[in-house]
CHARMM internal coordinates of N, CA and C (Angstrom, degrees):
IC EDIT
DIST 1 N 1 CA 1.4442
DIST 1 CA 1 C 1.5343
ANGL 1 N 1 CA 1 C 110.05
DIST 1 C 2 N 1.3248
ANGL 1 CA 1 C 2 N 115.66
DIHE 1 N 1 CA 1 C 2 N -41.23
DIST 2 N 2 CA 1.4601
ANGL 1 C 2 N 2 CA 117.83
DIHE 1 CA 1 C 2 N 2 CA 177.64
DIST 2 CA 2 C 1.5262
ANGL 2 N 2 CA 2 C 111.37
DIHE 1 C 2 N 2 CA 2 C -69.57
DIST 2 C 3 N 1.3267
ANGL 2 CA 2 C 3 N 116.97
DIHE 2 N 2 CA 2 C 3 N -26.62
DIST 3 N 3 CA 1.4616
ANGL 2 C 3 N 3 CA 120.64
DIHE 2 CA 2 C 3 N 3 CA 177.20
DIST 3 CA 3 C 1.5300
ANGL 3 N 3 CA 3 C 110.06
DIHE 2 C 3 N 3 CA 3 C -63.97
DIST 3 C 4 N 1.3310
ANGL 3 CA 3 C 4 N 116.32
DIHE 3 N 3 CA 3 C 4 N -40.69
DIST 4 N 4 CA 1.4670
ANGL 3 C 4 N 4 CA 120.25
DIHE 3 CA 3 C 4 N 4 CA 178.00
DIST 4 CA 4 C 1.5262
ANGL 4 N 4 CA 4 C 110.11
DIHE 3 C 4 N 4 CA 4 C -64.90
DIST 4 C 5 N 1.3339
ANGL 4 CA 4 C 5 N 116.53
DIHE 4 N 4 CA 4 C 5 N -40.71
DIST 5 N 5 CA 1.4592
ANGL 4 C 5 N 5 CA 120.33
DIHE 4 CA 4 C 5 N 5 CA 178.96
DIST 5 CA 5 C 1.5248
ANGL 5 N 5 CA 5 C 110.78
DIHE 4 C 5 N 5 CA 5 C -62.64
DIST 5 C 6 N 1.3376
ANGL 5 CA 5 C 6 N 117.39
DIHE 5 N 5 CA 5 C 6 N -40.74
DIST 6 N 6 CA 1.4629
ANGL 5 C 6 N 6 CA 120.15
DIHE 5 CA 5 C 6 N 6 CA 178.57
DIST 6 CA 6 C 1.5282
ANGL 6 N 6 CA 6 C 111.44
DIHE 5 C 6 N 6 CA 6 C -67.08
DIST 6 C 7 N 1.3225
ANGL 6 CA 6 C 7 N 117.11
DIHE 6 N 6 CA 6 C 7 N -39.04
DIST 7 N 7 CA 1.4626
ANGL 6 C 7 N 7 CA 120.19
DIHE 6 CA 6 C 7 N 7 CA 177.83
DIST 7 CA 7 C 1.5251
ANGL 7 N 7 CA 7 C 110.54
DIHE 6 C 7 N 7 CA 7 C -63.19
DIST 7 C 8 N 1.3196
ANGL 7 CA 7 C 8 N 117.04
DIHE 7 N 7 CA 7 C 8 N -43.07
DIST 8 N 8 CA 1.4670
ANGL 7 C 8 N 8 CA 119.84
DIHE 7 CA 7 C 8 N 8 CA 178.46
DIST 8 CA 8 C 1.5250
ANGL 8 N 8 CA 8 C 111.62
DIHE 7 C 8 N 8 CA 8 C -66.75
DIST 8 C 9 N 1.3281
ANGL 8 CA 8 C 9 N 116.83
DIHE 8 N 8 CA 8 C 9 N -32.51
DIST 9 N 9 CA 1.4602
ANGL 8 C 9 N 9 CA 120.18
DIHE 8 CA 8 C 9 N 9 CA 176.68
DIST 9 CA 9 C 1.5275
ANGL 9 N 9 CA 9 C 110.06
DIHE 8 C 9 N 9 CA 9 C -64.62
DIST 9 C 10 N 1.3328
ANGL 9 CA 9 C 10 N 117.11
DIHE 9 N 9 CA 9 C 10 N -42.40
DIST 10 N 10 CA 1.4665
ANGL 9 C 10 N 10 CA 121.05
DIHE 9 CA 9 C 10 N 10 CA 177.23
DIST 10 CA 10 C 1.5253
ANGL 10 N 10 CA 10 C 110.27
DIHE 9 C 10 N 10 CA 10 C -64.85
DIST 10 C 11 N 1.3370
ANGL 10 CA 10 C 11 N 117.13
DIHE 10 N 10 CA 10 C 11 N -40.43
DIST 11 N 11 CA 1.4649
ANGL 10 C 11 N 11 CA 120.68
DIHE 10 CA 10 C 11 N 11 CA 176.93
DIST 11 CA 11 C 1.5288
ANGL 11 N 11 CA 11 C 110.13
DIHE 10 C 11 N 11 CA 11 C -60.74
DIST 11 C 12 N 1.3228
ANGL 11 CA 11 C 12 N 117.02
DIHE 11 N 11 CA 11 C 12 N -40.29
DIST 12 N 12 CA 1.4600
ANGL 11 C 12 N 12 CA 120.65
DIHE 11 CA 11 C 12 N 12 CA 179.15
DIST 12 CA 12 C 1.5207
ANGL 12 N 12 CA 12 C 111.49
DIHE 11 C 12 N 12 CA 12 C -64.43
DIST 12 C 13 N 1.3202
ANGL 12 CA 12 C 13 N 116.76
DIHE 12 N 12 CA 12 C 13 N -39.93
DIST 13 N 13 CA 1.4691
ANGL 12 C 13 N 13 CA 119.86
DIHE 12 CA 12 C 13 N 13 CA 179.34
DIST 13 CA 13 C 1.5299
ANGL 13 N 13 CA 13 C 110.11
DIHE 12 C 13 N 13 CA 13 C -66.15
DIST 13 C 14 N 1.3253
ANGL 13 CA 13 C 14 N 117.21
DIHE 13 N 13 CA 13 C 14 N -45.63
DIST 14 N 14 CA 1.4666
ANGL 13 C 14 N 14 CA 120.67
DIHE 13 CA 13 C 14 N 14 CA 179.90
DIST 14 CA 14 C 1.5286
ANGL 14 N 14 CA 14 C 110.38
DIHE 13 C 14 N 14 CA 14 C -63.05
DIST 14 C 15 N 1.3318
ANGL 14 CA 14 C 15 N 117.00
DIHE 14 N 14 CA 14 C 15 N -43.22
DIST 15 N 15 CA 1.4671
ANGL 14 C 15 N 15 CA 119.97
DIHE 14 CA 14 C 15 N 15 CA 179.51
DIST 15 CA 15 C 1.5227
ANGL 15 N 15 CA 15 C 111.01
DIHE 14 C 15 N 15 CA 15 C -63.58
DIST 15 C 16 N 1.3255
ANGL 15 CA 15 C 16 N 116.65
DIHE 15 N 15 CA 15 C 16 N -37.95
DIST 16 N 16 CA 1.4665
ANGL 15 C 16 N 16 CA 119.15
DIHE 15 CA 15 C 16 N 16 CA 178.52
DIST 16 CA 16 C 1.5254
ANGL 16 N 16 CA 16 C 110.87
DIHE 15 C 16 N 16 CA 16 C -66.69
DIST 16 C 17 N 1.3281
ANGL 16 CA 16 C 17 N 116.36
DIHE 16 N 16 CA 16 C 17 N -38.81
DIST 17 N 17 CA 1.4659
ANGL 16 C 17 N 17 CA 119.12
DIHE 16 CA 16 C 17 N 17 CA 178.59
DIST 17 CA 17 C 1.5238
ANGL 17 N 17 CA 17 C 111.83
DIHE 16 C 17 N 17 CA 17 C -66.38
DIST 17 C 18 N 1.3277
ANGL 17 CA 17 C 18 N 116.74
DIHE 17 N 17 CA 17 C 18 N -29.36
DIST 18 N 18 CA 1.4614
ANGL 17 C 18 N 18 CA 120.98
DIHE 17 CA 17 C 18 N 18 CA 179.49
DIST 18 CA 18 C 1.5319
ANGL 18 N 18 CA 18 C 112.32
DIHE 17 C 18 N 18 CA 18 C -86.63
DIST 18 C 19 N 1.3233
ANGL 18 CA 18 C 19 N 117.04
DIHE 18 N 18 CA 18 C 19 N -1.33
DIST 19 N 19 CA 1.4537
ANGL 18 C 19 N 19 CA 120.68
DIHE 18 CA 18 C 19 N 19 CA 177.53
DIST 19 CA 19 C 1.5166
ANGL 19 N 19 CA 19 C 114.41
DIHE 18 C 19 N 19 CA 19 C 86.74
DIST 19 C 20 N 1.3140
ANGL 19 CA 19 C 20 N 117.76
DIHE 19 N 19 CA 19 C 20 N 16.25
DIST 20 N 20 CA 1.4658
ANGL 19 C 20 N 20 CA 121.94
DIHE 19 CA 19 C 20 N 20 CA 179.48
DIST 20 CA 20 C 1.5352
ANGL 20 N 20 CA 20 C 108.86
DIHE 19 C 20 N 20 CA 20 C -98.36
DIST 20 C 21 N 1.2952
ANGL 20 CA 20 C 21 N 115.96
DIHE 20 N 20 CA 20 C 21 N 75.57
DIST 21 N 21 CA 1.4609
ANGL 20 C 21 N 21 CA 121.66
DIHE 20 CA 20 C 21 N 21 CA -173.48
DIST 21 CA 21 C 1.5101
ANGL 21 N 21 CA 21 C 114.40
DIHE 20 C 21 N 21 CA 21 C -62.19
DIST 21 C 22 N 1.3265
ANGL 21 CA 21 C 22 N 117.63
DIHE 21 N 21 CA 21 C 22 N -39.69
DIST 22 N 22 CA 1.4641
ANGL 21 C 22 N 22 CA 120.43
DIHE 21 CA 21 C 22 N 22 CA -178.35
DIST 22 CA 22 C 1.5174
ANGL 22 N 22 CA 22 C 112.11
DIHE 21 C 22 N 22 CA 22 C -66.02
DIST 22 C 23 N 1.3178
ANGL 22 CA 22 C 23 N 116.17
DIHE 22 N 22 CA 22 C 23 N -42.83
DIST 23 N 23 CA 1.4648
ANGL 22 C 23 N 23 CA 120.51
DIHE 22 CA 22 C 23 N 23 CA 178.59
DIST 23 CA 23 C 1.5192
ANGL 23 N 23 CA 23 C 109.77
DIHE 22 C 23 N 23 CA 23 C -67.51
DIST 23 C 24 N 1.3126
ANGL 23 CA 23 C 24 N 117.58
DIHE 23 N 23 CA 23 C 24 N -40.29
DIST 24 N 24 CA 1.4606
ANGL 23 C 24 N 24 CA 121.66
DIHE 23 CA 23 C 24 N 24 CA 179.23
DIST 24 CA 24 C 1.5228
ANGL 24 N 24 CA 24 C 110.72
DIHE 23 C 24 N 24 CA 24 C -63.26
DIST 24 C 25 N 1.3181
ANGL 24 CA 24 C 25 N 116.66
DIHE 24 N 24 CA 24 C 25 N -42.42
DIST 25 N 25 CA 1.4564
ANGL 24 C 25 N 25 CA 120.68
DIHE 24 CA 24 C 25 N 25 CA -179.96
DIST 25 CA 25 C 1.5256
ANGL 25 N 25 CA 25 C 111.18
DIHE 24 C 25 N 25 CA 25 C -64.19
DIST 25 C 26 N 1.3169
ANGL 25 CA 25 C 26 N 116.66
DIHE 25 N 25 CA 25 C 26 N -44.31
DIST 26 N 26 CA 1.4567
ANGL 25 C 26 N 26 CA 120.65
DIHE 25 CA 25 C 26 N 26 CA -179.55
DIST 26 CA 26 C 1.5285
ANGL 26 N 26 CA 26 C 111.33
DIHE 25 C 26 N 26 CA 26 C -66.23
DIST 26 C 27 N 1.3300
ANGL 26 CA 26 C 27 N 117.41
DIHE 26 N 26 CA 26 C 27 N -43.66
DIST 27 N 27 CA 1.4638
ANGL 26 C 27 N 27 CA 120.70
DIHE 26 CA 26 C 27 N 27 CA 179.75
DIST 27 CA 27 C 1.5220
ANGL 27 N 27 CA 27 C 110.77
DIHE 26 C 27 N 27 CA 27 C -63.74
DIST 27 C 28 N 1.3171
ANGL 27 CA 27 C 28 N 117.29
DIHE 27 N 27 CA 27 C 28 N -39.02
DIST 28 N 28 CA 1.4607
ANGL 27 C 28 N 28 CA 120.66
DIHE 27 CA 27 C 28 N 28 CA 178.10
DIST 28 CA 28 C 1.5206
ANGL 28 N 28 CA 28 C 111.14
DIHE 27 C 28 N 28 CA 28 C -66.81
DIST 28 C 29 N 1.3257
ANGL 28 CA 28 C 29 N 117.69
DIHE 28 N 28 CA 28 C 29 N -39.17
DIST 29 N 29 CA 1.4612
ANGL 28 C 29 N 29 CA 121.24
DIHE 28 CA 28 C 29 N 29 CA 178.66
DIST 29 CA 29 C 1.5370
ANGL 29 N 29 CA 29 C 110.78
DIHE 28 C 29 N 29 CA 29 C -64.40
DIST 29 C 30 N 1.3332
ANGL 29 CA 29 C 30 N 116.46
DIHE 29 N 29 CA 29 C 30 N -45.87
DIST 30 N 30 CA 1.4592
ANGL 29 C 30 N 30 CA 120.76
DIHE 29 CA 29 C 30 N 30 CA 179.71
DIST 30 CA 30 C 1.5279
ANGL 30 N 30 CA 30 C 110.11
DIHE 29 C 30 N 30 CA 30 C -63.52
DIST 30 C 31 N 1.3311
ANGL 30 CA 30 C 31 N 117.21
DIHE 30 N 30 CA 30 C 31 N -41.91
DIST 31 N 31 CA 1.4650
ANGL 30 C 31 N 31 CA 120.58
DIHE 30 CA 30 C 31 N 31 CA 178.41
DIST 31 CA 31 C 1.5247
ANGL 31 N 31 CA 31 C 110.79
DIHE 30 C 31 N 31 CA 31 C -61.70
DIST 31 C 32 N 1.3085
ANGL 31 CA 31 C 32 N 117.43
DIHE 31 N 31 CA 31 C 32 N -39.43
DIST 32 N 32 CA 1.4642
ANGL 31 C 32 N 32 CA 120.74
DIHE 31 CA 31 C 32 N 32 CA 178.13
DIST 32 CA 32 C 1.5197
ANGL 32 N 32 CA 32 C 112.42
DIHE 31 C 32 N 32 CA 32 C -65.31
DIST 32 C 33 N 1.3249
ANGL 32 CA 32 C 33 N 116.07
DIHE 32 N 32 CA 32 C 33 N -42.23
DIST 33 N 33 CA 1.4720
ANGL 32 C 33 N 33 CA 120.12
DIHE 32 CA 32 C 33 N 33 CA 178.93
DIST 33 CA 33 C 1.5273
ANGL 33 N 33 CA 33 C 110.31
DIHE 32 C 33 N 33 CA 33 C -63.56
DIST 33 C 34 N 1.3231
ANGL 33 CA 33 C 34 N 116.88
DIHE 33 N 33 CA 33 C 34 N -44.84
DIST 34 N 34 CA 1.4632
ANGL 33 C 34 N 34 CA 120.43
DIHE 33 CA 33 C 34 N 34 CA -179.80
DIST 34 CA 34 C 1.5249
ANGL 34 N 34 CA 34 C 110.39
DIHE 33 C 34 N 34 CA 34 C -64.08
DIST 34 C 35 N 1.3294
ANGL 34 CA 34 C 35 N 117.97
DIHE 34 N 34 CA 34 C 35 N -40.36
DIST 35 N 35 CA 1.4610
ANGL 34 C 35 N 35 CA 121.39
DIHE 34 CA 34 C 35 N 35 CA 179.30
DIST 35 CA 35 C 1.5301
ANGL 35 N 35 CA 35 C 110.95
DIHE 34 C 35 N 35 CA 35 C -63.93
DIST 35 C 36 N 1.3232
ANGL 35 CA 35 C 36 N 117.72
DIHE 35 N 35 CA 35 C 36 N -41.41
DIST 36 N 36 CA 1.4683
ANGL 35 C 36 N 36 CA 120.94
DIHE 35 CA 35 C 36 N 36 CA 179.24
DIST 36 CA 36 C 1.5237
ANGL 36 N 36 CA 36 C 110.45
DIHE 35 C 36 N 36 CA 36 C -65.69
DIST 36 C 37 N 1.3262
ANGL 36 CA 36 C 37 N 117.44
DIHE 36 N 36 CA 36 C 37 N -42.71
DIST 37 N 37 CA 1.4613
ANGL 36 C 37 N 37 CA 120.99
DIHE 36 CA 36 C 37 N 37 CA 178.00
DIST 37 CA 37 C 1.5291
ANGL 37 N 37 CA 37 C 110.39
DIHE 36 C 37 N 37 CA 37 C -61.70
DIST 37 C 38 N 1.3306
ANGL 37 CA 37 C 38 N 116.84
DIHE 37 N 37 CA 37 C 38 N -41.50
DIST 38 N 38 CA 1.4548
ANGL 37 C 38 N 38 CA 120.64
DIHE 37 CA 37 C 38 N 38 CA 179.72
DIST 38 CA 38 C 1.5260
ANGL 38 N 38 CA 38 C 111.21
DIHE 37 C 38 N 38 CA 38 C -63.61
DIST 38 C 39 N 1.3143
ANGL 38 CA 38 C 39 N 117.22
DIHE 38 N 38 CA 38 C 39 N -41.58
DIST 39 N 39 CA 1.4655
ANGL 38 C 39 N 39 CA 120.58
DIHE 38 CA 38 C 39 N 39 CA 179.46
DIST 39 CA 39 C 1.5312
ANGL 39 N 39 CA 39 C 110.68
DIHE 38 C 39 N 39 CA 39 C -67.04
DIST 39 C 40 N 1.3224
ANGL 39 CA 39 C 40 N 117.69
DIHE 39 N 39 CA 39 C 40 N -41.30
DIST 40 N 40 CA 1.4601
ANGL 39 C 40 N 40 CA 120.99
DIHE 39 CA 39 C 40 N 40 CA 177.99
DIST 40 CA 40 C 1.5201
ANGL 40 N 40 CA 40 C 110.62
DIHE 39 C 40 N 40 CA 40 C -62.24
DIST 40 C 41 N 1.3302
ANGL 40 CA 40 C 41 N 117.14
DIHE 40 N 40 CA 40 C 41 N -44.13
DIST 41 N 41 CA 1.4543
ANGL 40 C 41 N 41 CA 119.87
DIHE 40 CA 40 C 41 N 41 CA 178.04
DIST 41 CA 41 C 1.5244
ANGL 41 N 41 CA 41 C 111.49
DIHE 40 C 41 N 41 CA 41 C -64.46
DIST 41 C 42 N 1.3215
ANGL 41 CA 41 C 42 N 117.85
DIHE 41 N 41 CA 41 C 42 N -36.49
DIST 42 N 42 CA 1.4565
ANGL 41 C 42 N 42 CA 121.50
DIHE 41 CA 41 C 42 N 42 CA 176.83
DIST 42 CA 42 C 1.5232
ANGL 42 N 42 CA 42 C 111.01
DIHE 41 C 42 N 42 CA 42 C -63.90
DIST 42 C 43 N 1.3174
ANGL 42 CA 42 C 43 N 117.20
DIHE 42 N 42 CA 42 C 43 N -42.19
DIST 43 N 43 CA 1.4666
ANGL 42 C 43 N 43 CA 120.95
DIHE 42 CA 42 C 43 N 43 CA 178.80
DIST 43 CA 43 C 1.5177
ANGL 43 N 43 CA 43 C 110.53
DIHE 42 C 43 N 43 CA 43 C -65.37
DIST 43 C 44 N 1.3314
ANGL 43 CA 43 C 44 N 117.39
DIHE 43 N 43 CA 43 C 44 N -43.71
DIST 44 N 44 CA 1.4658
ANGL 43 C 44 N 44 CA 120.61
DIHE 43 CA 43 C 44 N 44 CA 178.54
DIST 44 CA 44 C 1.5236
ANGL 44 N 44 CA 44 C 110.18
DIHE 43 C 44 N 44 CA 44 C -61.38
DIST 44 C 45 N 1.3101
ANGL 44 CA 44 C 45 N 116.98
DIHE 44 N 44 CA 44 C 45 N -42.90
DIST 45 N 45 CA 1.4624
ANGL 44 C 45 N 45 CA 121.03
DIHE 44 CA 44 C 45 N 45 CA 178.96
DIST 45 CA 45 C 1.5271
ANGL 45 N 45 CA 45 C 110.79
DIHE 44 C 45 N 45 CA 45 C -63.43
DIST 45 C 46 N 1.3196
ANGL 45 CA 45 C 46 N 117.59
DIHE 45 N 45 CA 45 C 46 N -40.69
DIST 46 N 46 CA 1.4580
ANGL 45 C 46 N 46 CA 121.33
DIHE 45 CA 45 C 46 N 46 CA -179.79
DIST 46 CA 46 C 1.5260
ANGL 46 N 46 CA 46 C 111.55
DIHE 45 C 46 N 46 CA 46 C -67.23
DIST 46 C 47 N 1.3171
ANGL 46 CA 46 C 47 N 116.92
DIHE 46 N 46 CA 46 C 47 N -35.94
DIST 47 N 47 CA 1.4669
ANGL 46 C 47 N 47 CA 120.12
DIHE 46 CA 46 C 47 N 47 CA -178.15
DIST 47 CA 47 C 1.5309
ANGL 47 N 47 CA 47 C 112.27
DIHE 46 C 47 N 47 CA 47 C -76.30
DIST 47 C 48 N 1.3155
ANGL 47 CA 47 C 48 N 117.14
DIHE 47 N 47 CA 47 C 48 N -36.16
DIST 48 N 48 CA 1.4598
ANGL 47 C 48 N 48 CA 119.29
DIHE 47 CA 47 C 48 N 48 CA -177.93
DIST 48 CA 48 C 1.5262
ANGL 48 N 48 CA 48 C 112.06
DIHE 47 C 48 N 48 CA 48 C -84.80
DIST 48 C 49 N 1.3261
ANGL 48 CA 48 C 49 N 117.68
DIHE 48 N 48 CA 48 C 49 N -29.27
DIST 49 N 49 CA 1.4472
ANGL 48 C 49 N 49 CA 121.23
DIHE 48 CA 48 C 49 N 49 CA 178.23
DIST 49 CA 49 C 1.5082
ANGL 49 N 49 CA 49 C 114.14
DIHE 48 C 49 N 49 CA 49 C 71.96
DIST 49 C 50 N 1.2957
ANGL 49 CA 49 C 50 N 118.46
DIHE 49 N 49 CA 49 C 50 N 16.23
DIST 50 N 50 CA 1.4543
ANGL 49 C 50 N 50 CA 121.45
DIHE 49 CA 49 C 50 N 50 CA 179.88
DIST 50 CA 50 C 1.5209
ANGL 50 N 50 CA 50 C 110.62
DIHE 49 C 50 N 50 CA 50 C -81.96
DIST 50 C 51 N 1.3042
ANGL 50 CA 50 C 51 N 115.78
DIHE 50 N 50 CA 50 C 51 N 149.22
DIST 51 N 51 CA 1.4553
ANGL 50 C 51 N 51 CA 119.74
DIHE 50 CA 50 C 51 N 51 CA 174.63
DIST 51 CA 51 C 1.5295
ANGL 51 N 51 CA 51 C 108.11
DIHE 50 C 51 N 51 CA 51 C -97.72
DIST 51 C 52 N 1.3141
ANGL 51 CA 51 C 52 N 117.04
DIHE 51 N 51 CA 51 C 52 N 143.35
DIST 52 N 52 CA 1.4770
ANGL 51 C 52 N 52 CA 119.02
DIHE 51 CA 51 C 52 N 52 CA -178.84
DIST 52 CA 52 C 1.5166
ANGL 52 N 52 CA 52 C 110.90
DIHE 51 C 52 N 52 CA 52 C -69.81
DIST 52 C 53 N 1.3399
ANGL 52 CA 52 C 53 N 115.59
DIHE 52 N 52 CA 52 C 53 N 139.80
DIST 53 N 53 CA 1.4514
ANGL 52 C 53 N 53 CA 120.94
DIHE 52 CA 52 C 53 N 53 CA 176.23
DIST 53 CA 53 C 1.5155
ANGL 53 N 53 CA 53 C 108.74
DIHE 52 C 53 N 53 CA 53 C -102.78
DIST 53 C 54 N 1.2867
ANGL 53 CA 53 C 54 N 115.77
DIHE 53 N 53 CA 53 C 54 N 128.09
DIST 54 N 54 CA 1.4689
ANGL 53 C 54 N 54 CA 120.13
DIHE 53 CA 53 C 54 N 54 CA -177.27
DIST 54 CA 54 C 1.4954
ANGL 54 N 54 CA 54 C 110.34
DIHE 53 C 54 N 54 CA 54 C -111.54
END
COOR INIT
IC SEED 1 N 1 CA 1 C
IC BUILD
């Protein structure tokens, strides 16, 4: 999940360098949301101590 956030962050930087401000803003917003969700899930996992079942 954090890998997707990092990829979108790179996309936002490239779009900003190319002058595509709207795309850069949206990609950065989505990357931020995904990063926050990933951190929240990490905290929940750390507090509950459960192992994922696949």
